[in-house]
C-alpha positions as CSV (number, residue, x, y, z in Angstrom):
1,M,6.0,17.1,-32.3
2,H,4.4,14.3,-30.5
3,K,4.3,15.3,-26.8
4,N,1.4,13.1,-25.9
5,L,0.7,9.5,-26.9
6,T,-3.1,10.0,-26.7
7,I,-5.5,8.2,-29.0
8,N,-7.4,10.7,-31.1
9,R,-10.7,8.8,-31.4
10,V,-12.0,5.3,-30.9
11,D,-15.4,4.2,-32.0
12,S,-16.7,1.0,-30.5
13,D,-19.2,-0.5,-32.9
14,K,-18.5,-2.8,-35.8
15,T,-19.2,-0.3,-38.5
16,N,-16.6,2.1,-37.2
17,R,-13.9,-0.5,-36.7
18,V,-12.5,0.8,-40.0
19,F,-11.4,4.3,-39.0
20,H,-9.8,5.1,-42.4
21,H,-10.9,3.8,-45.8
22,L,-9.5,5.5,-48.9
23,K,-10.4,4.3,-52.3
24,G,-8.4,5.6,-55.3
25,T,-9.6,6.5,-58.8
26,K,-7.4,3.8,-60.3
27,P,-7.2,0.1,-59.6
28,G,-4.3,-1.2,-57.5
29,A,-3.2,-3.0,-54.4
30,T,-5.2,-3.0,-51.1
31,I,-3.2,-2.3,-48.0
32,V,-4.6,-2.9,-44.5
33,F,-3.0,-1.4,-41.4
34,F,-4.1,-2.8,-38.1
35,A,-3.5,-0.6,-35.1
36,G,-4.2,-1.2,-31.4
37,I,-4.3,-5.0,-31.4
38,H,-2.9,-4.4,-28.0
39,G,-4.9,-1.6,-26.2
40,N,-1.9,0.0,-24.5
41,E,-0.2,0.7,-27.9
42,F,-1.4,4.0,-29.4
43,A,1.4,4.9,-31.8
44,G,-0.2,3.1,-34.8
45,V,-3.6,4.8,-34.4
46,N,-2.1,8.2,-34.1
47,A,0.3,7.7,-37.0
48,L,-2.4,6.5,-39.3
49,N,-4.6,9.5,-38.3
50,S,-1.7,11.8,-39.1
51,I,-0.6,10.3,-42.5
52,L,-3.9,9.1,-44.0
53,S,-5.7,12.4,-43.2
54,Q,-3.2,14.1,-45.7
55,V,-3.7,11.6,-48.5
56,K,-6.2,12.5,-51.2
57,H,-8.4,10.0,-53.1
58,E,-7.2,11.2,-56.5
59,D,-3.6,10.4,-55.4
60,I,-4.3,6.7,-54.7
61,C,-4.3,3.5,-56.7
62,G,-6.4,0.7,-55.1
63,E,-7.6,1.0,-51.4
64,I,-6.1,1.8,-48.0
65,Y,-7.6,0.7,-44.7
66,G,-6.9,1.8,-41.1
67,V,-8.5,-0.8,-38.8
68,Y,-8.8,-0.7,-35.0
69,G,-7.7,-3.9,-33.2
70,N,-8.9,-4.1,-29.6
71,I,-11.3,-1.1,-29.3
72,N,-12.4,-1.6,-25.7
73,A,-8.9,-2.2,-24.5
74,L,-7.8,0.9,-26.3
75,K,-10.4,2.9,-24.5
76,K,-9.1,1.6,-21.1
77,K,-5.4,1.8,-22.2
78,K,-4.8,-1.8,-21.3
79,R,-3.0,-4.5,-23.4
80,Y,-6.2,-6.6,-23.2
81,L,-9.2,-7.1,-20.9
82,D,-9.9,-10.9,-20.9
83,A,-7.3,-12.5,-23.3
84,D,-4.5,-11.3,-25.6
85,L,-6.1,-10.6,-28.9
86,N,-2.9,-11.3,-30.7
87,R,-2.7,-14.9,-29.4
88,L,-6.2,-16.1,-30.5
89,W,-5.7,-16.7,-34.3
90,T,-5.2,-20.5,-34.3
91,T,-7.3,-22.8,-36.5
92,R,-8.8,-24.4,-33.5
93,R,-9.8,-21.1,-31.9
94,L,-11.3,-19.8,-35.1
95,E,-13.4,-22.9,-35.5
96,I,-14.7,-22.5,-32.0
97,L,-15.4,-18.8,-32.6
98,K,-17.7,-19.6,-35.6
99,K,-19.9,-21.7,-33.3
100,K,-19.9,-19.6,-30.2
101,K,-23.0,-17.6,-29.0
102,V,-21.4,-15.9,-25.9
103,F,-18.1,-14.1,-26.2
104,N,-15.6,-12.5,-23.9
105,N,-14.3,-9.0,-24.9
106,E,-11.4,-10.2,-27.1
107,E,-13.5,-12.9,-28.8
108,L,-16.0,-10.3,-29.8
109,E,-13.2,-8.1,-31.1
110,Q,-11.8,-11.0,-33.0
111,K,-15.2,-11.9,-34.4
112,F,-15.5,-8.5,-36.0
113,L,-11.9,-8.5,-37.3
114,F,-12.4,-12.0,-38.7
115,E,-15.6,-10.9,-40.5
116,F,-13.8,-7.8,-41.9
117,I,-10.9,-9.9,-43.2
118,N,-13.2,-12.5,-44.9
119,D,-15.2,-9.7,-46.5
120,L,-12.1,-8.1,-47.8
121,L,-10.7,-11.3,-49.3
122,R,-13.9,-12.0,-51.0
123,K,-14.0,-8.6,-52.7
124,H,-10.4,-8.1,-53.8
125,T,-8.2,-9.9,-56.5
126,Q,-5.4,-7.3,-56.6
127,P,-2.4,-7.7,-54.3
128,I,-3.2,-7.4,-50.6
129,Y,-0.8,-6.2,-47.9
130,F,-1.5,-6.7,-44.2
131,I,0.5,-4.6,-41.7
132,D,0.2,-4.8,-38.0
133,L,1.5,-1.8,-36.1
134,H,2.9,-2.2,-32.6
135,T,5.2,-0.8,-29.9
136,T,7.1,-2.6,-27.1
137,S,7.5,-2.2,-23.4
138,S,11.3,-1.8,-23.6
139,K,13.5,0.7,-25.5
140,T,14.1,-0.6,-29.0
141,L,15.2,0.2,-32.5
142,P,12.3,0.1,-34.9
143,F,12.1,-3.3,-36.6
144,I,9.9,-5.6,-38.8
145,T,8.8,-9.1,-37.8
146,I,7.8,-11.5,-40.5
147,N,6.8,-15.2,-41.0
148,D,9.6,-16.5,-43.3
149,A,8.2,-16.5,-46.8
150,M,10.2,-14.9,-49.6
151,I,7.4,-12.4,-50.5
152,N,7.6,-11.1,-46.9
153,R,11.4,-11.0,-47.0
154,K,11.4,-9.1,-50.3
155,F,8.8,-6.5,-49.3
156,S,10.5,-6.0,-45.9
157,S,13.8,-5.3,-47.6
158,C,12.3,-2.0,-49.0
159,F,12.6,-0.3,-45.6
160,N,16.3,-0.8,-44.7
161,I,15.6,-1.5,-41.0
162,P,16.2,-4.7,-38.9
163,V,14.0,-7.7,-39.8
164,V,13.4,-10.5,-37.3
165,L,12.4,-14.0,-38.5
166,G,11.0,-17.0,-36.6
167,I,9.1,-15.4,-33.8
168,E,6.0,-17.5,-34.9
169,E,7.7,-20.6,-33.6
170,Y,7.6,-19.1,-30.1
171,L,4.2,-17.4,-30.1
172,E,0.8,-19.1,-30.3
173,G,-1.9,-17.5,-32.4
174,P,-0.6,-14.1,-33.7
175,L,-2.9,-12.4,-36.3
176,L,0.0,-12.3,-38.8
177,S,0.7,-16.0,-38.6
178,Y,-3.0,-16.7,-39.5
179,L,-2.8,-14.3,-42.5
180,N,0.4,-15.9,-43.6
181,T,-1.3,-19.3,-43.8
182,L,-3.6,-17.7,-46.4
183,G,-0.6,-16.7,-48.4
184,Y,-0.6,-12.9,-48.3
185,V,2.2,-10.4,-47.6
186,S,1.9,-9.8,-43.9
187,L,4.3,-8.1,-41.6
188,G,4.5,-6.5,-38.2
189,F,6.2,-3.1,-37.5
190,E,7.4,-2.3,-34.0
191,S,8.0,1.5,-34.0
192,G,9.6,1.9,-30.5
193,Q,8.7,2.0,-26.8
194,H,5.1,2.5,-25.8
195,T,5.6,5.9,-24.2
196,D,8.3,7.2,-26.5
197,P,7.1,10.1,-28.7
198,D,9.5,8.9,-31.4
199,A,7.4,5.8,-31.7
200,V,4.7,7.8,-33.4
201,K,7.3,9.6,-35.6
202,N,8.8,6.2,-36.7
203,C,5.4,4.8,-37.3
204,E,4.4,7.7,-39.5
205,A,7.6,7.2,-41.5
206,F,6.9,3.5,-41.9
207,V,3.2,4.0,-43.0
208,Y,4.3,6.5,-45.7
209,L,7.0,4.3,-47.0
210,A,4.7,1.3,-47.0
211,L,2.1,3.2,-49.1
212,T,4.9,4.1,-51.5
213,N,6.4,0.7,-51.7
214,S,3.0,-1.0,-52.2
215,G,2.3,1.3,-55.1
216,N,-0.8,2.8,-53.5
217,L,0.4,6.4,-53.9
218,T,0.3,7.4,-57.6
219,S,2.8,10.2,-57.3
220,P,4.7,9.9,-54.0
221,D,6.4,13.0,-52.8
222,D,10.2,12.4,-53.3
223,Q,11.1,14.8,-50.6
224,K,8.8,13.1,-48.1
225,F,10.1,9.7,-49.1
226,R,13.7,10.7,-48.6
227,Y,12.9,12.4,-45.3
228,Y,10.9,9.4,-43.9
229,S,13.6,7.0,-45.1
230,K,16.2,9.0,-43.1
231,V,13.9,8.9,-40.1
232,L,13.9,5.1,-40.0
233,I,17.6,4.7,-40.9
234,H,18.5,7.1,-38.1
235,A,16.2,5.5,-35.5
236,S,17.5,2.1,-36.3
237,N,21.1,3.2,-36.0
238,S,21.7,2.2,-39.6
239,V,21.2,-1.5,-38.7
240,N,19.9,-3.2,-41.8
241,A,20.2,-6.9,-41.2
242,I,18.0,-10.0,-40.8
243,F,17.9,-11.8,-37.4
244,E,16.4,-15.0,-36.2
245,V,14.8,-15.8,-32.8
246,V,16.7,-18.6,-31.2
247,Y,15.2,-18.6,-27.7
248,K,12.2,-17.3,-25.7
249,Y,11.8,-17.2,-22.0
250,H,8.2,-18.1,-21.3
251,I,6.6,-16.9,-18.1
252,K,4.5,-19.5,-16.5
253,P,1.1,-18.9,-14.8
254,R,1.6,-17.4,-11.3
255,E,5.3,-17.0,-11.8
256,A,6.9,-14.0,-10.2
257,F,9.0,-12.7,-13.1
258,R,11.0,-9.4,-13.1
259,M,13.3,-8.2,-15.8
260,L,16.3,-6.4,-14.6
261,D,16.2,-2.7,-15.3
262,G,18.1,-1.1,-18.2
263,F,18.0,-3.7,-21.0
264,E,16.9,-2.8,-24.5
265,S,16.0,-4.7,-27.7
266,F,19.0,-5.4,-30.0
267,Q,21.4,-5.0,-27.0
268,D,24.5,-7.3,-27.2
269,I,24.7,-9.7,-24.3
270,K,27.3,-12.3,-23.3
271,K,26.6,-15.9,-22.2
272,G,26.0,-15.8,-18.4
273,T,24.6,-12.2,-18.4
274,F,22.2,-11.8,-15.4
275,L,18.9,-10.8,-17.1
276,A,15.9,-11.4,-14.8
277,V,14.6,-12.9,-11.6
278,S,12.0,-15.7,-11.4
279,N,10.5,-16.6,-8.1
280,G,13.6,-15.3,-6.4
281,N,16.0,-17.2,-8.7
282,E,18.4,-15.5,-11.1
283,I,18.0,-16.1,-14.8
284,H,21.2,-15.9,-16.9
285,S,21.6,-15.9,-20.7
286,D,22.7,-19.2,-22.3
287,Y,23.8,-17.3,-25.4
288,S,26.2,-14.7,-26.6
289,A,23.9,-12.9,-28.9
290,K,21.3,-10.0,-28.9
291,L,18.5,-9.5,-26.4
292,F,15.1,-8.9,-27.9
293,M,11.9,-7.5,-26.5
294,P,12.6,-7.7,-22.7
295,L,9.3,-7.4,-20.9
296,Y,8.7,-4.3,-18.8
297,Q,5.0,-4.4,-18.3
298,K,2.7,-6.5,-16.0
299,T,0.8,-8.2,-18.7
300,G,2.1,-10.8,-21.2
301,N,4.0,-14.0,-20.8
302,D,7.0,-13.4,-23.1
303,G,9.8,-12.6,-20.7
304,F,12.4,-11.9,-23.3
305,F,13.8,-13.3,-26.5
306,I,17.3,-14.0,-27.9
307,I,18.1,-13.3,-31.5
308,K,21.1,-13.9,-33.7
309,H,22.2,-12.4,-37.0
310,I,21.7,-14.6,-40.1
311,P,24.7,-14.5,-42.4
312,R,23.9,-13.4,-46.0
313,F,25.2,-16.7,-47.4
314,F,22.5,-18.6,-45.6
315,L,19.8,-16.2,-46.7
316,K,20.9,-16.6,-50.4
317,L,21.1,-20.4,-50.0
318,S,17.6,-20.6,-48.6
319,E,16.3,-18.5,-51.4
320,R,17.8,-20.8,-54.0
321,L,16.5,-23.9,-52.3
322,R,13.0,-22.5,-52.2
323,K,13.1,-21.5,-55.8
324,A,14.1,-25.0,-56.7
325,K,11.3,-26.4,-54.5
326,A,13.9,-28.7,-53.0
327,D,11.9,-29.2,-49.8
328,H,10.5,-32.5,-51.2
329,L,13.9,-34.0,-50.4
330,L,13.2,-33.6,-46.7
331,T,10.8,-36.5,-46.8
332,F,13.7,-38.8,-47.6
333,L,15.2,-38.0,-44.2
334,P,14.4,-40.5,-41.4
335,G,11.3,-39.6,-39.3
336,I,10.0,-37.0,-41.8
337,S,6.8,-37.4,-43.7
338,W,4.0,-35.2,-45.2
339,Y,1.2,-34.3,-42.9
340,N,-0.5,-32.1,-45.5
341,K,1.4,-31.6,-48.7
342,N,-1.0,-29.1,-50.2
343,E,-0.7,-26.8,-47.2
344,G,3.1,-27.4,-46.9
345,I,3.0,-29.2,-43.6
346,L,5.6,-31.9,-42.6
347,K,5.4,-34.2,-39.7
348,A,8.6,-35.1,-37.7
349,N,8.9,-38.0,-35.4
350,L,11.0,-36.6,-32.5
351,Y,12.5,-39.9,-31.5
352,V,13.8,-40.5,-35.0
353,A,14.5,-37.0,-36.3
354,R,15.9,-35.5,-33.1
355,F,19.4,-35.3,-34.6
356,L,18.2,-32.9,-37.3
357,T,18.7,-29.3,-36.3
358,K,16.1,-26.5,-36.8
359,S,18.4,-24.7,-39.2
360,I,18.1,-27.4,-41.8
361,F,14.3,-26.9,-41.9
362,H,14.6,-23.1,-41.7
363,L,16.6,-23.1,-44.9
364,F,13.6,-24.6,-46.8
365,G,11.2,-22.2,-45.1
366,Y,9.8,-24.6,-42.4
367,R,9.0,-23.5,-38.8
368,N,7.8,-26.0,-36.2
369,K,5.0,-26.3,-33.7
370,Q,4.7,-29.1,-31.1
371,L,2.1,-31.8,-31.8
372,G,2.1,-33.8,-28.6
373,E,5.2,-35.3,-27.0
374,T,6.3,-37.4,-29.9
375,H,5.9,-35.3,-33.1
376,L,6.4,-31.9,-34.5
377,L,4.5,-30.2,-37.2
378,L,6.6,-28.2,-39.6
379,Y,4.9,-25.4,-41.5
380,N,6.1,-24.0,-44.8
381,R,4.9,-20.5,-45.7
382,E,6.6,-20.8,-49.1
383,R,4.2,-23.4,-50.4
384,V,1.1,-21.4,-49.6
385,A,2.5,-17.9,-50.5
386,K,0.5,-16.2,-53.3
387,K,3.6,-15.4,-55.3
388,S,1.7,-15.0,-58.6
389,M,-0.4,-12.2,-56.9
390,Y,2.7,-10.1,-56.3
391,K,5.0,-11.0,-59.3
392,N,4.3,-7.7,-61.0
393,E,4.9,-5.6,-57.9
394,S,7.9,-3.3,-58.2
395,W,9.7,-4.8,-55.2
396,Y,9.2,-8.5,-56.2
């Protein structure tokens, strides 16, 4: 039973940022679990302490890491102290970080995490999995978020729970988006509401299943695997589908935003549904779809998201287009050119290409970010994904 969502221990210096490190007797994949990137989210830390304390070195292939995210924020039970640590992982911010001498709290946390990641990547040639453990401020089914690369889709399909694509288009600087630019399997797991004891239970189930699916456990317990699989299937109401973010309500600085009580993630809503109040004005949905991650905490600027189910036909079509590397055809469209072909980045002139819908680019694996008022940059995770690293994994 998990009656209290208390953090078992938090050590503050760099050397203790890794609070679990298990190295097996046989070579294999490396799996890294980040917990507490947001300091008011304890479920990941407690779940890792519970599951990894039961794993023996002789039962492991490769290496397993449990890594604290925002240590000082965890101690104070706050999402962050100076800045959101999960919004700092842009190329520009990382370049600035390398040159800085004086750091705010989250920059210092990021510096240590950045050094850990770089050290890890230098040492390991076997498959690497990065998993970021979170909870939400609203009630929710457990779900996975991924940047849309096929290696992420395939690994996520092992868990039989909802998967949400495309959130990287609406968030600036998440840790997982940075790791995806490097080409590794990277996914986020949201186990439930911050204060719900079942969030820890769901997280424990996910950690054990992840260790099994990554091949890090040499002889996984079949009974445990079946039990934890049932835990997640039950918690997710047997929803096993892929969704896509189509809208985000962004809270502006000094905006008085309040979500109406009672909404949950994955709740069906109709167009016109009264959702929130902003500076005294009502906010209504422009979509008949599903509500996603409504905000019920004081920190953060993501008011709510809207998601829609992706039909299986489009998922299969996008897979075939990517296998055929058909995205080079996009440059024949008006207003579309390569910005950086090696990194899979297209540039779109908004005045010329405005008639092209996002869904066309999504089929080929591209997600956009604004570059000034006249152009979009379109990033393709498929071109940088290290598919050859994972081709021999059981799930591939």
